[in-house]
C-alpha positions as CSV (number, residue, x, y, z in Angstrom):
1,M,144.7,68.0,113.9
2,S,145.5,71.7,113.9
3,T,147.5,73.2,116.7
4,G,146.3,76.0,118.8
5,I,148.7,78.5,117.2
6,G,147.6,77.4,113.7
7,Y,143.9,77.8,114.6
8,A,144.6,81.3,116.1
9,N,146.1,82.3,112.7
10,S,143.2,81.0,110.8
11,V,141.2,83.3,108.5
12,L,138.1,82.1,110.4
13,T,139.2,84.0,113.6
14,P,139.1,87.8,114.0
15,D,142.4,89.6,114.2
16,V,142.1,91.6,117.4
17,D,144.5,92.9,120.0
18,V,143.5,91.8,123.5
19,E,145.7,94.5,125.1
20,A,144.0,97.4,123.2
21,E,142.9,100.3,125.4
22,A,140.5,103.2,124.8
23,R,142.5,106.3,123.8
24,P,141.3,109.5,122.1
25,A,142.1,110.0,118.4
26,D,143.6,113.4,119.2
27,P,146.4,113.2,121.8
28,T,145.5,116.6,123.2
29,L,142.0,115.4,124.2
30,P,141.3,113.7,127.5
31,E,141.0,109.9,127.5
32,P,137.5,108.6,127.3
33,D,135.8,107.4,130.5
34,L,133.7,104.4,129.7
35,S,132.1,104.5,133.1
36,K,130.4,107.8,132.0
37,T,129.0,106.0,129.0
38,A,127.7,103.2,131.1
39,S,126.1,105.6,133.5
40,A,124.5,107.5,130.6
41,I,123.0,104.3,129.2
42,E,121.7,103.4,132.7
43,G,120.5,106.9,133.4
44,L,117.0,108.5,132.9
45,R,117.5,109.3,129.2
46,G,118.6,105.7,128.4
47,Q,115.7,104.3,130.4
48,S,113.3,106.7,128.6
49,V,114.5,105.5,125.2
50,N,114.1,101.9,126.3
51,L,110.7,102.6,127.6
52,T,109.7,104.3,124.4
53,V,110.8,101.4,122.3
54,L,108.9,98.9,124.5
55,T,105.8,101.1,124.4
56,V,105.9,101.3,120.6
57,L,106.3,97.5,120.3
58,A,103.4,97.0,122.8
59,V,101.2,99.3,120.7
60,L,102.0,97.5,117.5
61,Y,101.3,94.1,119.2
62,S,98.0,95.4,120.5
63,L,97.0,96.9,117.2
64,Y,97.7,93.7,115.4
65,F,96.1,91.2,117.7
66,A,93.2,93.4,118.7
67,R,92.2,94.3,115.1
68,E,88.8,92.5,115.3
69,F,88.0,94.7,118.3
70,L,89.5,97.9,117.1
71,L,88.4,98.0,113.5
72,P,84.7,98.5,114.1
73,I,85.5,101.3,116.6
74,V,87.8,103.1,114.2
75,F,85.3,102.8,111.4
76,A,82.5,104.1,113.7
77,V,84.6,107.1,114.9
78,L,85.6,108.1,111.3
79,L,82.0,107.9,110.2
80,S,80.9,110.0,113.3
81,F,83.3,112.7,112.1
82,L,81.8,112.5,108.7
83,L,78.2,112.6,109.8
84,S,78.2,114.8,112.9
85,P,77.6,117.9,110.8
86,V,74.5,116.3,109.4
87,V,73.2,115.6,112.9
88,R,73.8,119.2,113.9
89,M,72.0,120.4,110.7
90,L,69.0,118.3,111.6
91,A,69.1,119.7,115.2
92,R,68.7,123.2,113.7
93,F,65.4,122.0,112.3
94,R,64.2,121.0,115.8
95,I,64.9,117.3,115.2
96,P,66.3,115.8,118.5
97,T,69.9,114.5,118.3
98,P,68.9,110.8,119.0
99,M,66.2,110.9,116.4
100,G,68.6,112.5,113.8
101,A,71.2,109.9,114.5
102,G,68.6,107.2,114.0
103,L,67.5,108.7,110.7
104,I,71.1,108.7,109.5
105,V,71.7,105.1,110.5
106,L,68.4,104.0,108.8
107,A,69.5,105.9,105.7
108,I,72.8,104.1,105.7
109,L,71.1,100.8,106.1
110,G,68.7,101.6,103.2
111,A,71.6,102.6,101.0
112,I,73.6,99.5,101.8
113,G,70.5,97.3,101.2
114,S,69.4,98.9,98.0
115,G,73.0,98.9,96.7
116,A,73.5,95.3,97.5
117,F,70.1,94.4,95.9
118,G,70.8,96.5,92.8
119,L,74.3,95.1,92.2
120,S,73.5,91.5,93.2
121,G,72.4,90.6,89.6
122,A,75.4,92.2,88.0
123,V,77.8,90.5,90.5
124,R,76.0,87.1,90.0
125,D,76.2,87.4,86.2
126,W,79.9,88.4,86.4
127,S,80.8,85.5,88.8
128,T,79.0,83.1,86.5
129,T,80.8,84.2,83.4
130,A,84.1,84.8,85.2
131,P,85.8,81.5,84.0
132,A,85.0,82.1,80.4
133,T,85.9,85.8,80.7
134,L,89.3,85.0,82.2
135,A,90.0,82.4,79.5
136,T,89.1,84.8,76.7
137,A,91.2,87.6,78.3
138,Q,94.1,85.2,78.8
139,T,94.0,84.2,75.1
140,K,94.3,87.8,74.0
141,I,96.9,88.6,76.5
142,N,98.9,85.6,75.3
143,T,98.7,87.0,71.8
144,I,100.1,90.3,72.9
145,L,102.8,88.7,75.0
146,R,103.7,85.9,72.6
147,P,107.5,86.5,72.5
148,L,107.7,86.4,76.3
149,Q,105.7,83.2,76.3
150,R,108.0,81.5,73.9
151,A,111.0,82.3,76.0
152,S,109.2,81.1,79.1
153,K,108.1,77.9,77.4
154,T,111.7,77.1,76.3
155,A,112.9,77.6,79.8
156,Q,110.2,75.4,81.2
157,Q,111.1,72.6,78.7
158,V,114.7,72.8,79.8
159,A,113.7,72.6,83.4
160,T,111.4,69.7,82.8
161,A,114.1,67.7,80.9
162,A,116.5,68.3,83.7
163,G,114.0,67.2,86.3
164,A,113.1,64.1,84.4
165,A,116.8,63.1,84.2
166,T,117.4,63.5,87.9
167,S,114.1,61.9,89.1
168,A,114.7,58.5,87.4
169,T,114.6,55.8,90.1
170,P,114.4,52.0,90.0
171,S,111.0,50.4,90.0
172,S,111.6,49.0,93.5
173,A,111.9,52.5,94.8
174,S,108.6,53.4,93.3
175,A,107.0,50.4,95.0
176,K,108.1,51.6,98.4
177,R,106.8,55.2,97.8
178,P,104.6,56.2,100.7
179,A,101.0,56.8,100.2
180,E,100.0,60.4,99.5
181,V,97.7,62.2,101.9
182,V,95.3,64.6,100.2
183,I,93.9,67.4,102.4
184,Q,90.7,68.8,101.0
185,A,90.7,72.6,101.3
186,P,87.5,74.4,102.2
187,T,85.3,75.2,99.2
188,F,84.8,78.7,97.8
189,A,81.2,78.6,98.9
190,S,82.0,77.9,102.5
191,R,84.7,80.6,102.5
192,A,82.3,83.1,101.0
193,Y,79.6,82.2,103.4
194,G,81.9,82.6,106.4
195,T,83.2,86.0,105.1
196,T,79.7,87.2,104.5
197,Q,78.7,86.3,108.1
198,R,81.7,88.2,109.5
199,S,81.0,91.2,107.3
200,V,77.4,91.4,108.3
201,A,78.3,91.1,112.0
202,T,81.0,93.8,111.7
203,T,78.6,96.1,109.8
204,L,76.0,95.8,112.4
205,E,78.5,96.5,115.1
206,V,79.8,99.6,113.3
207,L,76.2,100.9,112.8
208,I,75.3,100.4,116.5
209,L,78.4,102.1,117.7
210,L,77.9,104.9,115.1
211,Y,74.4,105.5,116.4
212,T,75.7,105.7,120.0
213,L,78.4,108.2,119.0
214,L,76.0,110.4,117.0
215,A,73.2,110.3,119.6
216,A,75.7,111.2,122.4
217,G,76.7,114.4,120.6
218,D,79.4,116.3,122.6
219,L,79.0,114.1,125.6
220,F,82.6,112.7,125.5
221,L,84.1,116.1,125.0
222,Q,82.1,117.4,128.1
223,K,83.3,114.5,130.2
224,L,86.9,115.1,129.1
225,I,86.6,118.7,130.1
226,K,85.3,117.8,133.5
227,V,88.1,115.4,134.3
228,L,90.9,117.7,133.2
229,P,92.7,119.2,136.2
230,N,93.0,122.9,135.4
231,L,91.3,125.6,133.4
232,R,94.2,126.0,130.9
233,D,93.9,122.3,129.9
234,K,90.1,122.6,129.6
235,K,90.4,125.6,127.2
236,K,93.0,123.8,125.1
237,A,90.9,120.7,124.8
238,V,88.0,122.8,123.6
239,Q,90.1,124.6,121.1
240,I,91.6,121.4,119.7
241,A,88.2,119.8,119.5
242,R,86.6,122.8,117.7
243,A,89.5,123.1,115.3
244,T,90.1,119.4,114.6
245,E,86.6,118.0,114.1
246,P,85.6,120.5,111.3
247,S,88.8,119.9,109.5
248,I,88.4,116.1,109.7
249,S,84.8,116.3,108.6
250,T,85.7,118.6,105.7
251,Y,88.4,116.3,104.6
252,L,86.3,113.1,104.8
253,I,83.3,114.7,103.1
254,T,85.4,116.1,100.3
255,T,87.2,112.8,99.7
256,A,84.0,110.9,99.7
257,F,82.5,113.4,97.3
258,V,85.5,113.2,94.9
259,N,85.5,109.4,94.9
260,V,81.8,109.1,94.3
261,T,82.0,111.7,91.5
262,E,84.9,109.8,89.9
263,G,82.9,106.6,90.1
264,I,79.9,108.3,88.4
265,V,82.2,109.7,85.6
266,V,83.9,106.3,85.1
267,G,80.6,104.5,85.0
268,G,79.3,107.0,82.4
269,V,82.5,106.5,80.3
270,M,82.2,102.7,80.5
271,F,78.6,103.0,79.3
272,L,79.7,105.1,76.3
273,W,82.4,102.6,75.4
274,G,79.8,99.8,75.5
275,M,81.2,98.0,78.6
276,P,78.6,95.7,80.3
277,N,77.5,96.6,83.9
278,P,78.8,100.2,84.0
279,V,77.2,100.8,87.4
280,L,79.3,97.9,88.8
281,W,82.5,99.5,87.5
282,G,81.5,102.9,88.9
283,V,80.9,101.5,92.4
284,L,84.2,99.6,92.3
285,V,86.0,102.8,91.4
286,A,84.3,104.8,94.2
287,L,85.3,102.1,96.7
288,L,88.8,101.4,95.5
289,E,89.7,105.1,95.3
290,F,89.8,105.1,99.1
291,I,93.0,103.0,98.7
292,P,95.7,105.2,97.1
293,Y,97.9,103.7,94.4
294,L,96.8,100.1,95.0
295,G,93.2,100.9,94.3
296,A,93.9,102.4,90.9
297,L,96.3,99.6,90.0
298,V,93.7,96.9,90.9
299,M,91.1,98.8,88.8
300,V,93.4,99.0,85.8
301,V,94.0,95.2,85.9
302,V,90.3,94.4,86.4
303,L,89.2,96.7,83.6
304,T,91.9,95.4,81.2
305,V,90.8,91.8,81.8
306,A,87.1,92.6,81.4
307,A,87.6,94.7,78.3
308,L,89.8,92.1,76.6
309,A,87.1,89.5,77.2
310,T,84.3,91.8,76.0
311,F,85.7,93.3,72.8
312,D,87.2,91.5,69.8
313,N,89.3,94.6,68.9
314,T,92.3,94.8,71.1
315,G,92.7,98.6,70.5
316,H,89.1,99.2,71.6
317,A,89.6,97.0,74.7
318,L,92.8,98.9,75.7
319,L,90.8,102.2,75.5
320,I,88.8,101.1,78.6
321,P,91.7,101.1,81.2
322,G,93.3,104.0,79.3
323,S,90.2,106.1,79.9
324,F,90.1,105.2,83.6
325,L,93.8,106.2,83.9
326,L,93.1,109.6,82.3
327,I,90.2,110.3,84.6
328,N,92.3,109.1,87.6
329,L,95.2,111.4,86.7
330,I,92.8,114.4,86.4
331,Q,91.2,113.6,89.7
332,G,94.5,113.1,91.5
333,N,96.4,116.1,90.1
334,V,93.7,118.7,89.4
335,V,90.4,118.1,91.2
336,S,91.6,116.8,94.6
337,P,94.3,119.6,95.1
338,L,91.8,122.2,94.0
339,L,89.1,121.1,96.5
340,L,91.3,120.1,99.4
341,G,94.1,122.6,99.0
342,H,97.6,122.1,100.1
343,R,96.7,122.5,103.8
344,L,94.8,119.2,103.8
345,S,97.0,117.4,101.2
346,L,99.3,114.7,102.4
347,N,102.9,114.0,101.7
348,P,103.0,111.1,99.1
349,V,105.9,109.4,100.9
350,A,104.1,109.6,104.3
351,L,100.9,108.5,102.6
352,F,102.5,105.4,101.1
353,I,104.2,104.5,104.4
354,G,100.9,104.9,106.2
355,L,99.1,102.7,103.6
356,A,101.8,100.0,103.9
357,F,101.6,100.2,107.7
358,W,97.9,99.9,108.1
359,F,97.7,97.2,105.4
360,W,100.3,95.2,107.3
361,I,98.5,95.7,110.6
362,W,94.8,95.3,109.6
363,G,94.8,94.0,106.0
364,I,92.4,95.2,103.4
365,P,90.1,97.1,105.9
366,G,93.3,98.9,107.1
367,A,94.1,99.9,103.5
368,F,90.6,101.4,103.1
369,I,91.0,103.6,106.2
370,A,94.7,104.3,105.9
371,V,94.2,107.7,104.2
372,P,91.5,109.0,106.7
373,L,93.7,107.9,109.6
374,V,96.8,109.6,108.3
375,A,94.8,112.7,107.5
376,T,93.3,112.7,110.9
377,L,96.7,112.3,112.5
378,K,98.0,115.3,110.4
379,I,95.1,117.6,111.3
380,F,95.3,116.6,115.0
381,C,99.1,117.3,115.0
382,D,98.6,120.7,113.3
383,H,96.6,121.9,116.2
384,I,99.0,120.7,119.0
385,E,102.1,122.8,119.3
386,S,104.3,119.9,120.5
387,L,103.3,117.8,117.5
388,A,103.5,120.5,114.9
389,S,106.7,119.0,113.4
390,V,104.9,115.7,112.8
391,G,102.0,117.5,111.1
392,E,104.6,119.4,108.9
393,F,106.2,116.1,107.9
394,L,102.8,114.5,107.0
395,G,101.7,117.5,104.9
396,H,102.2,118.4,101.3
397,P,105.6,119.7,100.3
398,D,106.1,123.5,100.3
399,E,105.5,125.0,96.8
400,R,108.6,127.1,97.1
401,V,110.7,124.1,97.9
402,A,109.1,122.0,95.2
403,A,109.7,124.7,92.6
404,R,113.5,124.7,93.2
């Protein structure tokens, strides 16, 4: 057994001086007073930092566990920003605001219903032929990646041989092997049915709340102005509302227009290349373009698989995802900056962080609304003096700085 002295000199114990005292690095400076440090930590500023950290954690906790409640509200609010100008335009033609809101909601229902009915056949055919399509695409991909597959196969054979050598056991051991319990997972049909039910319920909730917001008009702004204590705060609230809502509406309308236009262009190119179901590919592009980076990546993978399964010529098949990439690059680097301008453009780093954050909090629906949420936050911060630095960080880099 080791002695106490031997254990104290062990490499497992830290080498510290128990008689060490706090002294300044410069002998001319006064000695540090640790009581001041403790009082500073326990003071108002330290408590404020602690309170801020706890508040942030509480907000993250609430956003995550209340996502089923908050998601329809956020979707409805963003759609109200998008469609409020249409309601005001209808009001100029002497159409009452509640009636205009109802017409817009009915138009959305009609668009969703007609789109689902029109694409149901293409989706059904694609899901029916999906196994054969994936098998054909995998065969061609294996031909392209044959050298990597050979190396992977060799490594797998070595691992299998090593596992067979170590798993050899006597026959008596195999006789005592416990019975295996097989847990049957839910079928794909049951999962799809459950997902469809939840999607329909969420869509109806969003549309009902959207109608309420559009029919109410400026009611919430008027109530906010009434409850503010002084005239200065009332004027500032009106200024922020009048400056923020048009900017958000412009951004959302422009983004939706750009994505739909890109979907139409991609669908037309797919038709010219002879791809089946070009309308389906155009709709997928218009939807997935609301997810930056990931949407384009998913679309490239899907188009590559579908093209390899459709065309015998590998070069012809690779032109399909290549055409989409070219259109996407033109849209992202020419069309969007031209229409949105640098004032409404977002910092790519902040955009990626926002995408990762909302995808982590709310999953795929969060990824779809990440860009509108980050853009809304930037526009809101640009019109509040105390948050101007946050808006500057979220914005596009300065051209003079980028040119250096």
